N, C-alpha and C positions, 0 to 999 in steps of 0.2 A: 504494500500500500504506500503510495507516494504521499508527500506532504500535502499536496492539493486535495487528495481524496480523504484525508483524515478529518473527522468532524471536530469542531471546537469543543473543548470541555470546560465546565465551570465547577469549581470546588468551593463549597461553603465551609469556612474554617471556624466561624464563631456564630453563635446565636441559633435561633430556631425559627426560620422564616415560614410563613404560611404558604399554602399551595398557590394562592393568588399572587403573593409577592415573588415567588419563584417564577411563575408564569410571566409576570411583567418583566423581571430581570432577564429571562431568557429571550423574550421578544425584543427588548431594547438592544441587548448585546448582539443578538443574531442579526438584527437589521443593520446595526453599525458595522459589524464585521462584513456583511454582504456588500454594503456601499463602499467600504474601504477597499475590499478585494476587487470590485469592478472598476474602481478608479485607478488602481495601482497597476498600470500597464506600462512596461518599459518600452521605449522606442528602440527599434532595431537600427543600430548605426550603419550608415552607408559606407562601405569600404570599396574604394576605387581599385582598379587593376594596378595602378602605380603603388598604392599602399600594400597590396598583397605581394608584389614582386620585388619591392625595394629591399636592399640589403640593410640589415640591422646596424645600429651604431656600434663602433668598436668599444672595447673596454677602455676605461681611463688609464692613463699612464701611471705607473707605480713610481712615486717620487722617493720612496725609501731605498731603492736600488740605484747606486751610482751609474753614470753613463758607462757602457761597456762592461759593466759588472766588476770594474776594478776598484778596489777599496783603498789603494794607496800605493 
């Protein structure tokens, strides 16, 4: 089961809510969750052919090694 397929869970840790209070809580939280999930859509970035085929940047020069690896 993927994360998208798992139902949301609510855990009551204190108090003794009535059935009506639980129903109201579940309705409000479920509606807010559904709205947030429908609005949370990531845009797919456009990748051009140049970006896919270009060579990556080289690693930065190591300044701790002297030129030609001679230490003195």
